[in-house]
N, C-alpha and C positions, 0 to 999 in steps of 0.2 A: 504493500500500500504506500502511496506517495505521502510525503510529509503533510501534516495538517497545517494550513496557513490562512484559511478564510474564516470570517465571522458571519454569523447571522446577526445583522445589525438593526433589525426591526421586529420586535416581538412584544407581546402584551401579557397581562395578568388578569385574573377575574375581577380585580379592583376597578376596572374600567366599565364593568357591567355588561360587556358584550364579548368577553373572551372566556375560554375555559382552560383549565389545566394550570398546575403550579409551575414555576420556573424550572424546577428540577426535572419535570417531565419534558419540557422543551429542550433542556440540556441533553437529555437522553437521546432525543432524535438528532440533535446536532452532532453528537458523538457517532451515532450510527451512519450519518451522512458524510462523515469525513471532515467535519469542520473543526477548527481549532477552538472556537469560542462562540459564545452567545452574549449579545448585548441586549438586556431587557430595556425596553423603551415604552413603558406604558404611558397613557395620556395623563398629562400633568393636571394637578388640581388648579382650579380657577376660583376666584372669590364670588360671593353673592349668588351662588347657585348657577353660575354660567355653564350652560349645557351639561347640567349635573348628571343627566342620564347616561352619558358616555365617557365618564371620567371618575377617577377617585375623588373623594372629598378631601378637603384640606386636613381634616383630622385623621386621615388614613395615610398621610405622607410617610410617617415613621414606620407604619406597618409595611408599606411598599418597600422601603429600604431594607427592612428586616427580611422580607421574602427573598429579595435578591441576595442578601448576605448569606442566608441559610443555604441557598442553592449553590453559591460560590464555594462554601465550605464542603457541602456534600460532594461536589464534583471536582474538588481541587486535585490537580495532577492529571485529570482526564479531559475536562472541558473548562476553558477559561471563561467563567461567568462574570459579567461586568454590569455595573449600574449605569443605565442611560435614562433618557426621557424623551418622549415625543411631546413637544410644547407648542401650543397654539399661538400663532401670531394673530393678534387682533388689535387694531389701532386703539391706543389709549391705555393699554395694559403693559407697556414696555417696562416701566419701573417695577411693577409687581413681578414681572417675569425675571428681570435682572436679579432681584433680591432672591427669588426662589432658586435660580440656577446657582447662586453662590452659597446656598444653604447645605449642600451635600457635594460629595466628590464624584460628580458625574463624569463618566468616561466619554460620552457621546451624546449630543443633543440634536435631535431632529426638529426642524421647524416645519409647522404645517399650517396651511390655510384650508379650512374645512367649509366649503360653500353650502353644505347640507344642514349645518346647525342652525337653530332658530335665531341666534344672535346675528349671524351673517345675513340670513334672509331678511330680518327686520331692518338692518342698516343698509344693505347693499343691493337687495334684489329689486328688479324692475321687470316690466312687461317684455322689454326687448332683451331676450336672453343672450344675444350676441354681446350686448353691453355688459351683462353680468360676467361673461367670459373675459372681456377686456379689463374689468375691475379686478377679477381674480388674478390675472397675470401682473397687473400693476401692484397688487398687494404682495405677490410672490417676490417681486423685485424689492419692494420696501422691506420685506422680512429679512432678506439677505443684507440689506444696507444697515440694519440695526446692529449687526455684529454679534447677535445673541446666539446664533445657531451654527452648527458645524456643517449640516447638510439639509437640503429642503426635500421633504417627503412627497412622494407621489405627485410630481409637479405639474401634472395636467389633470388633476382629479376633477376639475370642473366639467370636463367633457361628459362624465357619467351622470351629471345632474342637470345638464342642458343638452342631452343627446339629440333631441329633435331638431336642433339648429346647429349641431356640431359639424363644422366644415373646416378642416385644418388649413386649407388654402386661404379661407376668408379671414382667419385669425392670425396667420403666420407672421405678418408684419408686426403685430402687437407682441407676439411671442419673441420675435427677434429683438425688439427694443428692450423687453424685460431681460432677456439673456445677456444683452450687452451690459446692462447695469449689474447683473449678478456676477458676470465674469470679472468685473473690476474689483469686486469685494473679495474674491478668492474663496467664497463659500462653495462647497460641493453641492451636488444634486443627486437625488436617489433614482436608481432604476428599481421600481417596485414590481415584483412578479405577480402580486395579487390581482393586478389589473386584468389578467387572463380570465378571472372569474367575475368580472364586473359587467355592466350593461354593454359597454363597448369592449369587446374581448380582445384586449391587447395590453401589454405591459405599460405602466406609467413611467416615463412619458412615451408618446408614440414615436415611431422610428424617425420621422423627419425632424422632430424636435431633438431627438438624440443626436442626429447628425449635426444640427445647428450647435448643440452643446460641444460636440467634438471640435468643430471649427473654431470655437472660442476657448478651447482647452479648459473647459470647466470639468473639474474632477467628478467622478461618479462613485457613489457608494451603492451597495447591493443589499436589498432586504426583501423578505417575503411577506412582511406585514402579518406575521403569524398571530392569529387569534385562537389557535388550537395547536397542540404539539405537532401534529403530523404535517403542518404547513412549514415547519422550520426547514430552511434551505430549499424549499420547493422551486423547481424550474431554474435553479441556479446555472446549470450547464447551458440551457437555452438562452438565458439572459447574458451570459458571458460571450456566447457566440454572437448574439445580437450586438453587443458592445463592440466586438472586434469588427463586425461587418459595418458598423456605423462610424468607424474611424478611430476607435480607442485602442491603445496598446496596453493600458493598465486599468485596474480597478482599485478603489481605495477603501480603507476602513479607518476608524478613529479609535485611539486609546489615549486616555489622559487628555482628551480634547485636541490631540495632535494627529495629523493625517499620515497614514502609512500607505504605500503603494505596492501592488503585486502585479507582475506581468500576467496578462490574461491567459496566455498559453500555460503558464505554470499553475495558475488558479484552476483551470479546467482539469489538468492532470491530477490535482490534489483531491478531487471530489470522489466520493464513493456513494453510489446509490443505496438507499435503504433496502435491505433484502427482506422480501415478504414471503411468507409461506402460506 
């Protein structure tokens, strides 16, 4: 078996109210699939009941850290389990988020714009859903410019919530402008394999956007957005091949909030498919 070098860098816990399985169960699948490590990135707490149905409460933050710590101890020497966070970018909450991210030793922070949550819909939604898409990509660029995040999660997520008007060619100039701004910041962007299971069945982001990211030398992290253990590392080989075909030579992961690079050819060789009987 090849050396283990890759991390699952996007996974959740039951504290977000829409995932199942303890971090230790996710780590077991990471081990079986030939991964070196697992970064747990559950949805961050937000104040005043902000989209409370899809995230841990503020008073559960310590419990979250304990869950990850226990899994790290359980799997020490076999799977490198690390504490991360998927944190919502929402205008006006930057100071709150900055304080939160300084309150624990996070290894990796994903920034997300979630167009499906009630708060986004109340503030930004309008009848012209193409304008909603433009707003989404504007916010994605702003999220990078805060300097709060290491990588931007599922960076074309809006397509699955405005699918009736989704036309990549119609929105591409807006995406390019957003990517120009993101590239300046040095923030990475995620290739999220869970998009294969969404309304528009393709990874996030779509291939043309990936190629535009490659042209701007924007680093890419890889995550399955696992909300149940068997999703850990799902479709990583396909994703790495897609990256290579889109013009990338390396894939990235973060530890201690610092970016590490792996050659895609070496990454593919390191993976082992989960054996089922």
